[in-house]
C-alpha positions in Angstrom: -37.3 14.2 4.5 -33.7 13.4 3.0 -33.0 11.4 5.8 -36.1 9.4 5.2 -35.2 8.9 1.7 -31.4 8.1 2.5 -32.8 5.7 5.1 -35.3 4.0 2.0 -32.3 4.1 -0.5 -30.4 1.5 2.6 -30.4 -2.3 1.5 -31.9 -4.4 4.1 -29.3 -5.1 6.7 -27.4 -2.6 6.5 -29.0 -0.3 8.8 -25.9 0.3 10.6 -24.2 1.7 7.1 -25.5 5.1 7.4 -24.1 6.1 11.4 -20.8 4.6 10.0 -20.8 6.4 7.0 -21.4 9.6 8.9 -18.8 9.0 11.7 -16.4 8.1 9.1 -17.0 11.2 7.5 -16.5 13.1 10.6 -13.3 11.6 11.1 -13.8 8.6 13.4 -11.1 6.8 13.8 -13.1 3.3 14.9 -15.3 4.1 11.9 -12.4 4.2 9.3 -11.3 0.7 10.7 -14.9 -0.6 10.4 -15.0 0.4 7.0 -11.2 -0.7 6.4 -12.5 -4.6 7.7 -15.3 -4.3 5.8 -14.3 -3.6 2.5 -10.3 -5.3 2.8 -11.4 -8.1 0.7 -13.6 -6.6 -1.7 -10.5 -4.1 -2.4 -7.6 -6.4 -2.8 -10.1 -8.7 -4.4 -11.0 -5.7 -7.2 -7.1 -5.0 -7.2 -6.0 -8.3 -8.0 -8.1 -9.0 -10.8 -7.4 -5.3 -12.1 -3.4 -6.1 -11.5 -3.1 -9.9 -11.6 -0.7 -9.8 -9.0 -1.4 -10.2 -5.1 1.1 -8.2 -3.4 0.3 -5.4 -5.9 -2.7 -5.7 -4.8 -2.3 -5.4 -1.1 -0.3 -2.1 -2.0 -3.0 -0.6 -3.8 -5.7 -1.4 -1.4 -3.4 -0.2 1.1 -3.0 3.2 -1.0 -6.4 2.8 -1.5 -7.6 3.3 2.3 -4.9 6.0 3.1 -6.0 7.9 0.7 -9.6 7.3 1.9 -8.5 8.4 5.4 -6.5 11.5 4.6 -10.0 12.2 2.2 -12.6 11.1 4.6 -14.0 14.8 4.7 -14.6 14.8 0.4 -16.8 11.9 1.0 -20.3 13.1 0.2 -23.2 11.1 2.7 -25.9 11.9 0.0 -23.7 9.8 -2.7 -23.5 6.2 -2.7 -20.3 5.1 -0.8 -19.4 2.1 -2.7 -18.8 4.2 -6.3 -16.3 6.8 -4.4 -14.8 3.5 -3.1 -14.0 2.1 -5.7 -13.1 5.2 -8.0 -10.5 5.6 -5.4 -9.4 1.5 -5.5 -9.4 2.2 -9.5 -7.3 5.0 -9.6 -4.8 3.2 -7.4 -4.7 0.2 -9.5 -4.0 2.9 -12.8 -1.3 4.1 -10.7 0.8 1.2 -9.8 0.1 0.1 -13.5 1.6 3.8 -14.9 3.8 4.2 -12.7 6.7 1.5 -11.5 8.0 3.4 -8.8 11.9 4.5 -9.5 12.3 2.6 -6.0 10.7 -0.5 -7.8 12.8 -0.5 -10.9 15.9 0.2 -8.7 14.5 -3.0 -6.6 14.4 -5.3 -9.8 17.5 -4.1 -11.3 19.4 -4.8 -7.9 17.9 -8.6 -7.9 18.5 -9.2 -10.7 21.8 -8.1 -11.1 22.3 -9.6 -7.7 21.4 -12.8 -8.7 24.2 -12.6 -11.2 27.0 -11.5 -9.1 28.5 -14.4 -7.3 30.0 -15.2 -10.4 31.3 -11.2 -11.5 33.6 -9.3 -9.9 33.6 -5.4 -10.4 30.8 -5.3 -12.0 27.3 -3.0 -12.1 26.1 -6.1 -9.9 28.5 -4.6 -7.4 27.5 -0.6 -8.1 23.8 -1.6 -7.1 24.8 -3.9 -4.2 26.9 -1.0 -2.6 24.4 1.7 -3.1 21.6 -0.5 -1.9 23.6 -1.6 1.4 24.7 2.7 1.5 21.0 3.4 1.3 19.8 0.6 3.7 22.2 2.0 6.2 20.8 5.2 6.0 17.1 4.0 6.9 15.8 3.8 10.8 16.5 0.0 12.0 12.6 -1.3 11.8 12.4 0.2 8.1 15.4 -1.2 7.4 14.4 -4.8 8.9 11.1 -4.6 6.5 12.3 -3.5 3.4 15.3 -6.8 3.9 12.6 -9.5 4.4 10.5 -8.1 1.8 13.3 -7.2 -0.9 16.3 -9.4 0.1 14.2 -12.2 1.4 11.6 -12.1 -0.8 8.9 -12.7 1.6 5.6 -12.3 1.2 3.7 -9.8 3.1 2.2 -12.7 5.4 5.7 -14.2 5.9 6.6 -10.8 7.4 4.0 -10.5 9.7 4.8 -14.4 11.0 8.4 -13.0 11.2 8.4 -9.9 12.8 5.0 -11.0 14.9 2.7 -8.1 13.8 -0.4 -8.0 12.0 -0.6 -7.7 7.7 -2.0 -4.5 7.6 1.1 -3.0 9.8 3.4 -4.9 7.7 1.4 -3.1 4.8 2.1 0.6 6.2 5.7 -0.3 7.5 6.8 -1.2 4.2 4.6 1.7 2.3 6.7 4.4 4.5 10.2 2.4 4.6 10.2 2.2 0.2 9.1 6.1 0.5 11.9 6.9 2.4 14.7 4.8 0.6 13.2 6.7 -2.7 14.1 9.7 -0.6 17.5 8.7 0.2 18.1 6.8 -3.1 17.1 10.6 -5.3 19.4 12.0 -2.5 22.3 9.9 -3.6 21.7 10.9 -7.2 20.9 7.4 -7.9 17.1 8.3 -9.3 15.2 10.6 -10.0 
């Protein structure tokens, strides 16, 4: 009876959705990949309207999909999927607003100071540049490369994807991990709390 009610509640054209969600809840990576493809545009659209910045929106969408992946067991098949999805996404957007990551603050300071350092010597800008260079050297080469393209060359995700010959989703996940590693290094150096 419950399965019949679940099928009746599905919208026309969504017959495969039930199976997809069952497989996702069971941890099927292909099902997760299909959901990610299906909801990527919706996630970006929502996050962009929420945050007003496409790079931040892409990061929030990526955070959302990562959280969904690791919390697939928490999804209840008896409940609609989209409210669960949007609640995770909204929380990821709120988190991005609430916490300008320590690394993001450092990176912004670095960019601002580096822009003015060409005309000065012995300045705070040189300190930021030196600290950033030291921290970067402690990263693995692939992580160093993606951080450099994003923060020192100021390339967009799409431009990085083209430069490295990888897809944009891979850029986002590599950048996410690289920023986390760099933040840990900066904490270890006592630069950030």
